[in-house]
C-alpha positions as CSV (number, residue, x, y, z in Angstrom):
1,M,4.4,-11.3,-14.2
2,K,2.0,-9.8,-16.7
3,R,-1.1,-10.3,-14.5
4,A,0.7,-8.9,-11.5
5,W,1.6,-5.8,-13.5
6,F,-1.9,-5.2,-14.6
7,A,-3.2,-5.8,-11.1
8,L,-0.9,-3.2,-9.7
9,S,-1.9,-0.8,-12.5
10,L,-5.6,-1.2,-11.7
11,A,-4.9,-1.0,-7.9
12,L,-3.1,2.3,-8.5
13,A,-6.1,3.5,-10.5
14,L,-8.3,2.6,-7.6
15,H,-6.0,4.3,-5.2
16,V,-5.9,7.5,-7.3
17,A,-9.7,7.5,-7.4
18,D,-9.8,6.9,-3.6
19,E,-7.5,9.9,-3.0
20,A,-9.3,12.2,-5.5
21,A,-12.7,11.3,-4.1
22,N,-11.6,11.9,-0.5
23,D,-9.7,15.2,-0.8
24,F,-6.2,13.8,-0.4
25,L,-4.6,17.1,-1.3
26,G,-6.6,18.7,1.6
27,F,-4.5,16.5,3.9
28,Y,-1.2,16.3,1.9
29,N,-0.6,20.0,1.1
30,P,-1.0,21.3,4.7
31,F,1.1,18.4,6.0
32,V,3.9,19.3,3.5
33,M,3.7,23.0,4.5
34,M,4.1,22.0,8.1
35,L,7.1,19.8,7.3
36,R,8.7,22.7,5.5
37,D,8.2,25.0,8.5
38,V,9.6,22.6,11.1
39,T,12.3,20.7,9.2
40,L,14.9,21.4,6.5
41,I,12.9,19.4,4.0
42,Q,12.1,22.1,1.5
43,W,12.0,20.0,-1.7
44,L,8.6,18.4,-1.1
45,P,6.1,19.7,-3.6
46,T,2.6,20.9,-3.1
47,F,0.0,20.3,-5.8
48,E,-3.2,21.7,-7.3
49,F,-6.0,19.3,-8.0
50,G,-6.2,19.4,-11.8
51,P,-2.5,18.9,-12.6
52,W,-2.1,16.4,-9.8
53,L,-5.0,14.2,-11.0
54,A,-4.0,14.6,-14.7
55,G,-0.4,13.5,-13.9
56,L,-1.6,10.4,-11.9
57,I,-4.1,9.4,-14.6
58,A,-1.3,9.7,-17.2
59,A,1.0,7.5,-15.1
60,V,-1.7,4.8,-14.8
61,V,-2.3,4.9,-18.6
62,V,1.5,4.6,-19.2
63,L,1.6,1.6,-16.8
64,L,-1.3,-0.1,-18.5
65,A,0.3,0.5,-21.9
66,L,3.7,-0.9,-20.7
67,G,1.8,-4.0,-19.6
68,R,2.0,-5.4,-23.1
69,F,5.8,-5.6,-22.8
70,V,6.0,-7.1,-19.3
71,T,7.0,-10.5,-20.5
72,E,10.4,-9.1,-21.5
73,R,13.1,-9.4,-18.9
74,G,14.0,-5.7,-19.1
75,L,10.7,-4.7,-17.6
76,A,11.4,-6.9,-14.6
77,W,14.0,-4.3,-13.6
78,L,11.4,-1.6,-13.8
79,A,8.8,-3.7,-11.9
80,I,11.1,-3.9,-8.8
81,P,11.3,-0.1,-8.1
82,L,7.7,0.4,-9.1
83,G,6.5,-2.4,-6.7
84,A,8.7,-1.0,-3.9
85,L,7.4,2.5,-4.4
86,M,3.8,1.4,-4.5
87,L,4.3,-0.8,-1.4
88,L,5.8,2.2,0.5
89,N,2.9,4.4,-0.7
90,G,0.3,1.9,0.5
91,C,2.1,1.3,3.8
92,G,2.6,5.0,4.3
93,H,-1.1,5.7,4.1
94,I,-1.8,2.9,6.6
95,G,0.9,4.1,8.9
96,M,-0.2,7.7,8.8
97,S,-3.8,6.6,9.5
98,L,-2.6,4.7,12.6
99,Y,-0.5,7.6,13.7
100,T,-3.2,10.3,13.3
101,Q,-5.9,7.8,14.5
102,R,-8.2,8.7,11.6
103,L,-8.7,7.4,8.1
104,I,-6.6,9.6,5.8
105,P,-7.6,9.9,2.1
106,G,-6.4,6.9,0.2
107,V,-6.2,4.5,3.1
108,L,-9.2,2.4,2.1
109,S,-7.5,1.3,-1.2
110,S,-4.0,1.0,0.4
111,P,-4.2,-2.7,1.3
112,V,-5.1,-3.6,-2.3
113,L,-2.2,-1.4,-3.5
114,A,0.2,-3.0,-1.0
115,A,-0.9,-6.6,-1.8
116,C,-0.6,-6.1,-5.6
117,S,2.9,-4.5,-5.0
118,V,4.0,-7.6,-3.1
119,W,2.7,-9.8,-5.9
120,L,4.5,-7.8,-8.6
121,L,7.8,-7.7,-6.5
122,A,7.6,-11.5,-6.1
123,R,7.0,-12.2,-9.8
124,A,9.7,-9.7,-10.9
125,I,12.3,-11.2,-8.5
126,A,11.4,-14.7,-9.7
127,K,11.7,-13.6,-13.4
128,L,15.2,-12.2,-12.7
129,R,16.4,-15.3,-11.0
130,R,15.7,-17.4,-14.1
């Protein structure tokens, strides 16, 4: 499971770089504002580039640091929601690109993120079944 954890951490780093390089917030923030206007979904946040990027970099660093402890059974429970969330993230980018019929920022790295998520989920589930 350790290799799958590191692979997902590096895939997330690649995904963050893809989003940052392609102005993800230029797509995300207006989309969230539109959702707030037409639905009752008021809790979705908007972000400024600096804090958004710093938070994502910190998350990747924490994931890489936790990778040392992945051999313990307790982190398998953390790997399942992490893998599921990253799978939804990757599939969300792909789905939104299909819906809008254009490449949204972050979609180029999304297949890698989704594949690594499935790998981590499979390894974590196998570890918990032992």
